[in-house]
MARDOFI-812703 format. One record per residue (C-alpha): residue number from 1; y negated, z, x. Coordinates in nm, 2 decimals, padded with zeros to 4 digits. Layout:
N
NUM, Y, Z, X
...
***
This chain:
603
1, -00.68, 00.11, 00.69
2, -00.35, -00.04, 00.78
3, -00.25, -00.13, 01.13
4, -00.15, -00.50, 01.16
5, 00.11, -00.41, 01.41
6, 00.28, -00.14, 01.20
7, 00.61, -00.33, 01.20
8, 00.61, -00.40, 01.58
9, 00.88, -00.26, 01.80
10, 00.75, 00.04, 02.00
11, 00.88, 00.03, 02.36
12, 00.90, 00.34, 02.56
13, 00.67, 00.31, 02.87
14, 00.76, 00.45, 03.21
15, 00.50, 00.69, 03.35
16, 00.31, 00.52, 03.63
17, 00.34, 00.65, 03.98
18, 00.01, 00.73, 04.16
19, -00.03, 00.78, 04.54
20, -00.36, 00.93, 04.67
21, -00.46, 00.95, 05.04
22, -00.73, 01.21, 05.09
23, -00.97, 01.18, 05.40
24, -01.02, 01.46, 05.65
25, -01.39, 01.47, 05.54
26, -01.29, 01.55, 05.19
27, -01.03, 01.81, 05.27
28, -01.15, 01.96, 05.60
29, -00.80, 01.91, 05.75
30, -00.66, 01.70, 06.03
31, -00.63, 01.33, 05.96
32, -00.29, 01.22, 05.83
33, -00.09, 00.97, 06.01
34, -00.03, 00.63, 05.85
35, 00.31, 00.61, 05.67
36, 00.59, 00.47, 05.87
37, 00.78, 00.15, 05.78
38, 01.07, 00.36, 05.67
39, 00.85, 00.56, 05.44
40, 00.70, 00.25, 05.29
41, 01.04, 00.11, 05.23
42, 01.15, 00.43, 05.05
43, 00.84, 00.41, 04.83
44, 00.90, 00.05, 04.75
45, 01.26, 00.12, 04.66
46, 01.15, 00.40, 04.43
47, 00.90, 00.17, 04.26
48, 01.16, -00.10, 04.21
49, 01.41, 00.14, 04.05
50, 01.14, 00.27, 03.81
51, 01.04, -00.08, 03.71
52, 01.40, -00.19, 03.65
53, 01.50, 00.12, 03.44
54, 01.55, 00.02, 03.08
55, 01.32, 00.18, 02.82
56, 01.47, 00.46, 02.61
57, 01.61, 00.34, 02.28
58, 01.41, 00.42, 01.96
59, 01.52, 00.73, 01.79
60, 01.52, 00.59, 01.44
61, 01.56, 00.26, 01.26
62, 01.24, 00.31, 01.06
63, 00.95, 00.56, 01.08
64, 00.70, 00.55, 00.79
65, 00.39, 00.73, 00.93
66, 00.10, 00.92, 00.77
67, 00.17, 00.83, 00.40
68, 00.11, 01.06, 00.11
69, 00.46, 01.16, 00.01
70, 00.56, 01.20, -00.35
71, 00.92, 01.33, -00.32
72, 01.03, 01.25, -00.68
73, 01.05, 01.61, -00.79
74, 00.70, 01.62, -00.96
75, 00.56, 01.85, -00.69
76, 00.22, 01.79, -00.54
77, 00.22, 01.53, -00.27
78, 00.19, 01.60, 00.11
79, 00.09, 01.38, 00.40
80, 00.40, 01.34, 00.63
81, 00.62, 01.10, 00.82
82, 00.96, 00.98, 00.70
83, 01.23, 00.87, 00.95
84, 01.52, 00.65, 00.85
85, 01.85, 00.62, 01.04
86, 02.08, 00.35, 00.91
87, 02.10, 00.40, 00.53
88, 01.98, 00.76, 00.51
89, 01.66, 00.96, 00.54
90, 01.70, 01.13, 00.87
91, 01.40, 01.36, 00.87
92, 01.07, 01.43, 00.70
93, 00.80, 01.61, 00.90
94, 00.42, 01.63, 00.93
95, 00.46, 01.44, 01.26
96, 00.78, 01.28, 01.39
97, 00.78, 01.23, 01.77
98, 01.06, 00.98, 01.80
99, 00.98, 00.61, 01.76
100, 01.14, 00.37, 01.51
101, 01.26, 00.02, 01.56
102, 01.02, -00.05, 01.27
103, 00.70, 00.15, 01.26
104, 00.52, 00.15, 00.92
105, 00.16, 00.27, 00.90
106, 00.14, 00.42, 00.55
107, -00.20, 00.60, 00.59
108, -00.38, 00.60, 00.26
109, -00.08, 00.48, 00.07
110, 00.18, 00.65, -00.15
111, 00.54, 00.69, -00.03
112, 00.79, 00.76, -00.30
113, 01.16, 00.72, -00.38
114, 01.26, 00.37, -00.50
115, 01.20, 00.33, -00.88
116, 01.49, 00.34, -01.12
117, 01.50, 00.09, -01.40
118, 01.69, 00.27, -01.68
119, 01.73, -00.04, -01.88
120, 01.80, -00.37, -01.71
121, 01.93, -00.70, -01.84
122, 01.99, -00.85, -01.49
123, 02.36, -00.90, -01.56
124, 02.34, -01.28, -01.51
125, 02.01, -01.32, -01.33
126, 02.14, -01.14, -01.02
127, 02.43, -01.39, -01.01
128, 02.18, -01.67, -00.99
129, 01.94, -01.50, -00.75
130, 02.03, -01.16, -00.60
131, 01.68, -01.10, -00.46
132, 01.56, -00.95, -00.79
133, 01.21, -01.04, -00.70
134, 01.02, -00.94, -01.02
135, 01.18, -00.60, -00.99
136, 01.16, -00.54, -00.62
137, 00.79, -00.63, -00.61
138, 00.73, -00.34, -00.85
139, 00.92, -00.10, -00.64
140, 01.25, -00.10, -00.83
141, 01.55, -00.02, -00.61
142, 01.81, 00.05, -00.88
143, 01.89, -00.17, -01.18
144, 02.09, 00.01, -01.45
145, 02.26, -00.23, -01.70
146, 02.48, -00.18, -02.01
147, 02.28, -00.17, -02.33
148, 02.56, -00.24, -02.58
149, 02.71, -00.52, -02.38
150, 02.85, -00.50, -02.03
151, 03.02, -00.74, -01.80
152, 03.35, -00.57, -01.84
153, 03.61, -00.49, -01.94
154, 03.70, -00.84, -02.07
155, 04.00, -00.99, -02.24
156, 04.09, -01.35, -02.17
157, 03.93, -01.45, -02.50
158, 03.61, -01.27, -02.40
159, 03.61, -01.45, -02.07
160, 03.63, -01.78, -02.24
161, 03.35, -01.70, -02.48
162, 03.13, -01.57, -02.20
163, 03.17, -01.90, -02.01
164, 03.12, -02.11, -02.32
165, 02.81, -01.93, -02.43
166, 02.62, -01.95, -02.10
167, 02.26, -02.08, -02.09
168, 02.09, -02.21, -01.78
169, 02.27, -01.97, -01.55
170, 02.62, -02.10, -01.50
171, 02.90, -01.91, -01.33
172, 03.28, -01.85, -01.34
173, 03.39, -01.52, -01.47
174, 03.59, -01.40, -01.17
175, 03.64, -01.04, -01.28
176, 03.80, -00.85, -01.56
177, 03.68, -00.49, -01.53
178, 03.33, -00.36, -01.51
179, 03.40, -00.22, -01.17
180, 03.51, -00.56, -01.04
181, 03.19, -00.72, -01.17
182, 02.97, -00.47, -00.99
183, 03.17, -00.52, -00.67
184, 03.13, -00.90, -00.72
185, 02.75, -00.86, -00.73
186, 02.76, -00.65, -00.41
187, 02.97, -00.90, -00.22
188, 02.76, -01.19, -00.34
189, 02.45, -01.01, -00.22
190, 02.17, -00.82, -00.41
191, 01.85, -00.68, -00.30
192, 01.85, -00.38, -00.54
193, 02.13, -00.13, -00.60
194, 02.32, -00.20, -00.92
195, 02.48, 00.03, -01.18
196, 02.60, 00.00, -01.53
197, 02.71, 00.18, -01.85
198, 03.00, 00.03, -02.03
199, 02.90, -00.14, -02.35
200, 03.02, 00.01, -02.68
201, 03.01, -00.34, -02.82
202, 03.22, -00.47, -02.53
203, 03.48, -00.19, -02.59
204, 03.49, -00.28, -02.96
205, 03.54, -00.65, -02.89
206, 03.83, -00.57, -02.66
207, 04.02, -00.42, -02.95
208, 03.86, -00.54, -03.28
209, 03.70, -00.87, -03.18
210, 03.39, -00.96, -03.38
211, 03.52, -00.83, -03.72
212, 03.34, -00.59, -03.94
213, 03.61, -00.33, -03.97
214, 03.68, 00.03, -03.86
215, 03.95, 00.10, -03.59
216, 04.26, 00.28, -03.70
217, 04.38, 00.58, -03.50
218, 04.58, 00.38, -03.25
219, 04.30, 00.13, -03.20
220, 04.05, 00.41, -03.15
221, 04.28, 00.57, -02.89
222, 04.28, 00.24, -02.70
223, 03.91, 00.22, -02.71
224, 03.88, 00.57, -02.58
225, 04.11, 00.48, -02.30
226, 03.90, 00.18, -02.20
227, 03.59, 00.40, -02.18
228, 03.78, 00.65, -01.96
229, 03.89, 00.38, -01.72
230, 03.53, 00.24, -01.70
231, 03.40, 00.59, -01.62
232, 03.66, 00.63, -01.35
233, 03.55, 00.30, -01.21
234, 03.20, 00.43, -01.18
235, 03.03, 00.35, -01.52
236, 02.75, 00.60, -01.60
237, 02.84, 00.63, -01.96
238, 02.84, 00.42, -02.28
239, 02.55, 00.21, -02.41
240, 02.53, 00.11, -02.77
241, 02.32, -00.16, -02.94
242, 02.34, -00.08, -03.31
243, 02.12, -00.35, -03.47
244, 02.32, -00.64, -03.33
245, 02.66, -00.76, -03.46
246, 02.93, -00.68, -03.39
247, 02.80, -00.35, -03.24
248, 02.62, -00.28, -03.57
249, 02.96, -00.26, -03.74
250, 03.05, 00.07, -03.55
251, 03.03, 00.38, -03.77
252, 02.92, 00.72, -03.64
253, 03.27, 00.86, -03.60
254, 03.37, 00.57, -03.37
255, 03.06, 00.64, -03.15
256, 03.13, 01.01, -03.14
257, 03.49, 00.94, -03.02
258, 03.36, 00.71, -02.74
259, 03.08, 00.96, -02.65
260, 03.34, 01.24, -02.63
261, 03.52, 01.05, -02.35
262, 03.19, 01.00, -02.17
263, 03.11, 01.37, -02.20
264, 03.44, 01.46, -02.03
265, 03.32, 01.26, -01.73
266, 02.97, 01.41, -01.73
267, 02.83, 01.07, -01.84
268, 02.54, 00.95, -02.07
269, 02.54, 00.81, -02.42
270, 02.24, 00.57, -02.44
271, 02.16, 00.39, -02.77
272, 01.95, 00.11, -02.90
273, 01.94, 00.29, -03.23
274, 02.05, 00.15, -03.57
275, 01.69, 00.12, -03.66
276, 01.36, 00.15, -03.49
277, 01.16, 00.08, -03.80
278, 01.24, 00.15, -04.17
279, 01.52, 00.40, -04.08
280, 01.37, 00.53, -03.75
281, 01.40, 00.90, -03.83
282, 01.75, 00.86, -03.98
283, 01.86, 00.68, -03.66
284, 01.73, 00.96, -03.44
285, 01.93, 01.20, -03.65
286, 02.24, 00.99, -03.58
287, 02.18, 01.01, -03.20
288, 02.14, 01.38, -03.23
289, 02.45, 01.41, -03.43
290, 02.65, 01.21, -03.18
291, 02.52, 01.43, -02.90
292, 02.59, 01.75, -03.09
293, 02.95, 01.66, -03.19
294, 03.06, 01.51, -02.86
295, 02.87, 01.73, -02.61
296, 02.73, 01.43, -02.43
297, 02.39, 01.38, -02.28
298, 02.20, 01.13, -02.50
299, 01.93, 00.88, -02.43
300, 01.73, 00.67, -02.68
301, 01.67, 00.32, -02.54
302, 01.31, 00.18, -02.55
303, 01.17, 00.44, -02.80
304, 00.93, 00.28, -03.05
305, 00.82, 00.26, -03.41
306, 00.86, -00.10, -03.52
307, 00.65, -00.26, -03.80
308, 00.31, -00.15, -03.93
309, 00.46, 00.05, -04.22
310, 00.65, 00.26, -03.97
311, 00.38, 00.33, -03.71
312, 00.29, 00.66, -03.86
313, 00.64, 00.79, -03.81
314, 00.61, 00.82, -03.43
315, 00.47, 01.18, -03.42
316, 00.76, 01.29, -03.64
317, 01.01, 01.09, -03.43
318, 00.89, 01.26, -03.11
319, 00.89, 01.59, -03.29
320, 01.26, 01.56, -03.38
321, 01.35, 01.48, -03.02
322, 01.13, 01.76, -02.89
323, 01.29, 02.01, -03.13
324, 01.64, 01.91, -03.02
325, 01.54, 01.95, -02.66
326, 01.39, 02.29, -02.73
327, 01.72, 02.40, -02.88
328, 01.91, 02.29, -02.58
329, 02.04, 01.95, -02.68
330, 02.03, 01.72, -02.37
331, 01.85, 01.43, -02.53
332, 01.57, 01.21, -02.39
333, 01.44, 00.85, -02.41
334, 01.30, 00.56, -02.21
335, 01.03, 00.31, -02.29
336, 00.86, -00.02, -02.19
337, 00.48, -00.02, -02.21
338, 00.42, -00.33, -02.43
339, 00.35, -00.38, -02.80
340, 00.61, -00.66, -02.84
341, 00.98, -00.66, -02.81
342, 01.21, -00.94, -02.71
343, 01.56, -01.04, -02.82
344, 01.78, -01.33, -02.93
345, 01.64, -01.54, -03.21
346, 01.95, -01.51, -03.42
347, 01.86, -01.14, -03.45
348, 01.60, -01.26, -03.70
349, 01.89, -01.31, -03.94
350, 02.11, -01.04, -04.11
351, 02.41, -00.91, -03.90
352, 02.67, -01.05, -04.15
353, 02.57, -01.40, -04.03
354, 02.72, -01.32, -03.68
355, 03.04, -01.16, -03.80
356, 03.33, -01.34, -03.64
357, 03.13, -01.46, -03.34
358, 02.91, -01.74, -03.24
359, 03.12, -02.03, -03.38
360, 03.14, -01.85, -03.72
361, 02.76, -01.81, -03.72
362, 02.70, -02.17, -03.65
363, 02.94, -02.28, -03.92
364, 02.75, -02.06, -04.17
365, 02.42, -02.22, -04.07
366, 02.57, -02.56, -04.16
367, 02.65, -02.46, -04.51
368, 02.36, -02.52, -04.76
369, 02.46, -02.24, -05.00
370, 02.50, -01.98, -04.72
371, 02.16, -02.09, -04.57
372, 01.99, -02.00, -04.90
373, 02.15, -01.66, -04.90
374, 02.04, -01.60, -04.54
375, 01.68, -01.71, -04.61
376, 01.67, -01.47, -04.91
377, 01.79, -01.18, -04.70
378, 01.53, -01.26, -04.43
379, 01.25, -01.22, -04.68
380, 01.33, -00.87, -04.78
381, 01.39, -00.53, -04.61
382, 01.75, -00.45, -04.68
383, 01.92, -00.11, -04.63
384, 02.19, -00.26, -04.41
385, 02.00, -00.41, -04.12
386, 01.69, -00.41, -03.90
387, 01.47, -00.70, -04.02
388, 01.26, -00.76, -03.70
389, 01.14, -01.09, -03.83
390, 01.00, -00.93, -04.15
391, 00.82, -00.66, -03.95
392, 00.66, -00.91, -03.71
393, 00.61, -01.19, -03.96
394, 00.61, -01.57, -03.87
395, 00.27, -01.53, -03.69
396, 00.41, -01.24, -03.48
397, 00.73, -01.41, -03.38
398, 00.72, -01.64, -03.08
399, 00.98, -01.85, -02.91
400, 01.05, -01.71, -02.56
401, 01.34, -01.91, -02.43
402, 01.56, -02.21, -02.52
403, 01.85, -02.39, -02.36
404, 01.84, -02.73, -02.53
405, 01.59, -02.95, -02.33
406, 01.46, -03.10, -02.65
407, 01.33, -02.76, -02.76
408, 01.13, -02.68, -02.44
409, 00.79, -02.77, -02.60
410, 00.84, -02.49, -02.85
411, 00.84, -02.21, -02.59
412, 00.54, -01.98, -02.65
413, 00.47, -02.11, -03.00
414, 00.49, -01.90, -03.31
415, 00.75, -01.96, -03.59
416, 00.45, -02.01, -03.83
417, 00.32, -02.30, -03.63
418, 00.66, -02.46, -03.58
419, 00.74, -02.43, -03.95
420, 00.41, -02.58, -04.05
421, 00.46, -02.87, -03.82
422, 00.81, -02.94, -03.96
423, 00.71, -02.89, -04.32
424, 00.97, -02.62, -04.38
425, 00.96, -02.24, -04.45
426, 00.96, -02.01, -04.15
427, 01.31, -01.89, -04.24
428, 01.45, -02.25, -04.24
429, 01.27, -02.31, -03.91
430, 01.45, -02.01, -03.75
431, 01.79, -02.12, -03.89
432, 01.74, -02.48, -03.77
433, 01.64, -02.36, -03.42
434, 01.94, -02.12, -03.39
435, 02.17, -02.40, -03.50
436, 02.02, -02.66, -03.27
437, 02.03, -02.43, -02.96
438, 02.37, -02.29, -03.06
439, 02.24, -01.93, -03.08
440, 02.10, -01.92, -02.73
441, 01.73, -01.91, -02.81
442, 01.52, -01.59, -02.76
443, 01.21, -01.46, -02.93
444, 00.92, -01.22, -02.88
445, 00.84, -01.00, -03.18
446, 00.51, -00.82, -03.20
447, 00.61, -00.49, -03.36
448, 00.43, -00.19, -03.21
449, 00.09, -00.03, -03.20
450, -00.10, 00.03, -02.87
451, -00.17, 00.39, -03.00
452, 00.20, 00.46, -03.01
453, 00.27, 00.30, -02.68
454, 00.02, 00.53, -02.52
455, 00.15, 00.83, -02.72
456, 00.50, 00.78, -02.58
457, 00.37, 00.71, -02.23
458, 00.21, 01.05, -02.23
459, 00.54, 01.22, -02.30
460, 00.67, 01.35, -01.97
461, 01.04, 01.36, -02.04
462, 01.04, 00.98, -02.11
463, 01.15, 00.75, -01.83
464, 01.09, 00.37, -01.79
465, 01.31, 00.07, -01.85
466, 01.21, -00.29, -01.84
467, 01.47, -00.41, -02.09
468, 01.46, -00.75, -01.92
469, 01.62, -00.95, -01.64
470, 01.49, -00.95, -01.28
471, 01.39, -01.31, -01.20
472, 01.15, -01.52, -01.00
473, 00.90, -01.80, -01.09
474, 01.12, -02.06, -00.93
475, 01.45, -02.24, -00.96
476, 01.67, -02.19, -01.27
477, 01.43, -01.93, -01.41
478, 01.16, -02.20, -01.47
479, 01.38, -02.36, -01.73
480, 01.29, -02.09, -01.98
481, 01.05, -01.81, -02.02
482, 01.06, -01.43, -02.04
483, 00.88, -01.11, -02.15
484, 00.60, -00.99, -01.93
485, 00.78, -00.66, -01.90
486, 01.03, -00.82, -01.65
487, 00.74, -00.87, -01.41
488, 00.50, -00.59, -01.50
489, 00.66, -00.28, -01.67
490, 00.65, -00.04, -01.38
491, 00.33, -00.16, -01.23
492, 00.16, -00.16, -01.57
493, 00.27, 00.20, -01.62
494, 00.13, 00.32, -01.29
495, -00.18, 00.10, -01.29
496, -00.30, 00.07, -01.65
497, -00.16, 00.38, -01.81
498, -00.15, 00.64, -01.53
499, -00.45, 00.53, -01.32
500, -00.68, 00.39, -01.59
501, -00.57, 00.57, -01.91
502, -00.47, 00.89, -01.73
503, -00.17, 00.95, -01.95
504, 00.00, 01.14, -01.67
505, -00.06, 01.27, -01.31
506, 00.07, 01.04, -01.04
507, 00.32, 01.30, -00.91
508, 00.46, 01.34, -01.27
509, 00.47, 00.97, -01.33
510, 00.66, 00.91, -01.01
511, 00.90, 01.18, -01.11
512, 00.96, 00.99, -01.43
513, 01.04, 00.68, -01.23
514, 01.27, 00.85, -00.97
515, 01.39, 01.21, -00.98
516, 01.40, 01.24, -01.36
517, 01.62, 00.93, -01.43
518, 01.84, 01.03, -01.13
519, 01.89, 01.36, -01.30
520, 01.96, 01.20, -01.64
521, 02.22, 00.97, -01.48
522, 02.37, 01.24, -01.26
523, 02.31, 01.03, -00.95
524, 02.43, 01.16, -00.62
525, 02.19, 01.16, -00.32
526, 01.94, 00.92, -00.47
527, 01.61, 00.95, -00.66
528, 01.44, 01.19, -00.41
529, 01.27, 01.18, -00.07
530, 01.50, 01.43, 00.10
531, 01.68, 01.46, 00.43
532, 02.03, 01.31, 00.39
533, 01.95, 01.11, 00.08
534, 01.99, 00.74, 00.07
535, 01.68, 00.56, 00.21
536, 01.56, 00.39, -00.11
537, 01.18, 00.41, -00.04
538, 00.87, 00.24, -00.18
539, 00.53, 00.23, -00.02
540, 00.25, 00.13, -00.26
541, -00.13, 00.17, -00.32
542, -00.20, 00.38, -00.62
543, -00.56, 00.25, -00.63
544, -00.46, -00.12, -00.66
545, -00.11, -00.14, -00.81
546, -00.12, -00.35, -01.13
547, 00.06, -00.60, -01.34
548, -00.05, -00.96, -01.38
549, 00.21, -01.09, -01.63
550, 00.09, -01.18, -01.98
551, 00.26, -01.30, -02.29
552, 00.11, -01.64, -02.22
553, 00.20, -01.64, -01.85
554, 00.48, -01.38, -01.81
555, 00.61, -01.50, -01.47
556, 00.34, -01.35, -01.25
557, 00.43, -01.09, -00.98
558, 00.28, -00.75, -00.99
559, 00.07, -00.64, -00.68
560, 00.00, -00.32, -00.50
561, 00.36, -00.25, -00.38
562, 00.36, -00.32, -00.01
563, 00.69, -00.22, 00.14
564, 01.03, -00.15, -00.02
565, 01.34, -00.02, 00.16
566, 01.69, -00.03, 00.00
567, 01.96, 00.17, 00.18
568, 01.73, 00.17, 00.48
569, 01.68, -00.20, 00.49
570, 01.34, -00.36, 00.43
571, 01.35, -00.60, 00.13
572, 00.97, -00.61, 00.09
573, 00.73, -00.61, 00.38
574, 00.35, -00.66, 00.34
575, 00.42, -00.75, -00.03
576, 00.66, -01.04, 00.06
577, 01.03, -01.05, 00.01
578, 01.23, -01.05, 00.33
579, 01.54, -01.21, 00.18
580, 01.75, -00.91, 00.27
581, 02.02, -00.81, 00.02
582, 02.14, -00.46, 00.12
583, 02.20, -00.35, -00.24
584, 02.51, -00.16, -00.33
585, 02.71, -00.05, -00.63
586, 02.59, 00.30, -00.74
587, 02.87, 00.48, -00.92
588, 02.86, 00.74, -01.19
589, 02.99, 01.10, -01.19
590, 03.33, 01.01, -01.32
591, 03.42, 00.77, -01.03
592, 03.75, 00.86, -00.88
593, 03.63, 00.76, -00.53
594, 03.41, 01.06, -00.49
595, 03.54, 01.32, -00.24
596, 03.60, 01.57, -00.52
597, 03.78, 01.31, -00.73
598, 03.50, 01.26, -00.98
599, 03.40, 01.45, -01.29
600, 03.67, 01.30, -01.52
601, 03.94, 01.50, -01.34
602, 03.74, 01.82, -01.37
603, 03.75, 01.84, -01.75
***
């Protein structure tokens, strides 16, 4: 049971003063004389001074009492109290005597480090609403961005394109570097902590634009320099997205060069691989090659086997990664626990359509001869690109979001139904929609098997990433839709897969949401419940935590998380957002602001 007053201030009460007058009959002594006026005055003075003395100040800002503590290491839980002073965990003990300004009764509940979202797309949503509600209500306290694209470094041309291509969320690009963007978010106010990798595509666009060409020696040196600067600003590594143009134009040697700079700063190379379907195994080989040649720690983004013909490859894919880990290669992966992916609708077309940028793509879609070529490529599985549309089929491809108001009625509908209504082929329907919405529409593609989702969820070295933007069912976010993973990924993992499917023990699952990703990222003083660590703490009910978001109704908050503290400040109390925005920029191991100067200067 939970005390309704658990958040009340706890005053320190003065001990009452008692006066007893014993009779001679009771004591067998002579009767005492009545107190004199002077004595009474002294007593009254003493009482007055006791009553006016201020109560002692609480010893801590927050004390979380009696919870079952999962410290993030994977060790068995213990029942204990956690005290927070300012932004740090002050002490952990079976019973803490000092009071807190906020007292939290956590009896019967789990107390854990805040969850780390290894793959966030909250780059723009946090500008619109820093509360990050869909994430916070699942216990997330750190959003890690940077899959392929990052919000810096930007050239003037990239700034102009970023502003021209915006959807419902509108903002001025007031920064140039990735570090400046993260500081912009912190100053604007965010409820979660924020971090980012630098995008390999962003680095490429700085030097090569959107062209399909390889960098020469001087250009590659410039690209490496940009990565090094981003690492020194606090980026956690480089993230690549190799199925989307222009990122898909990067060859392996280019990626090795960028990863080598990351390795010198003890960072991470994370990749949305070149293929998650027809060339899944070959793409894993490329990740392993990059890790081997550069010396970097490597991470596979949202591991999956896409498309029915490829579902049987998952045991072999996991086997490749397991074997590499056994031989000492520092490689791992993250996942989301759903059978559908989500991405831009224009990704249903071959990458060559996007070469040269958005304006060039739209021009191609206006040319009848080029449209015929595009449609032909969409109907076959070619060696040069990941045909998500072909794997999902028109019945398995749904419109998730649009910007043009005239297209709003199409949200949630399949490409098959839209094409039938318009009397055109599914491929033509997709091209028409991309053209009308100027490349800003998004889609859901049903690609994976539940058997494989569960298989990956059972793998204890795999962490979790939502691969979505934190939002809320209000304001600007109601103008479009989203994937249910934005509102349910972490709660679904703990509720459906851990509690109901028993894919993992609770202590191991929490380790995969906290201490393990912190280790992969080389975080400092986060990801554990330990004295001196930053007070990112979540209190939740393992028996009731669950997701409610569905593909039909994705904007439904998860339940079961009761309290969330970020840097010692309550952002969720009794399951409701407090409006607080104490989130900070969390910087990677190469940041030059560390007391030791950062890892880049040590290599």
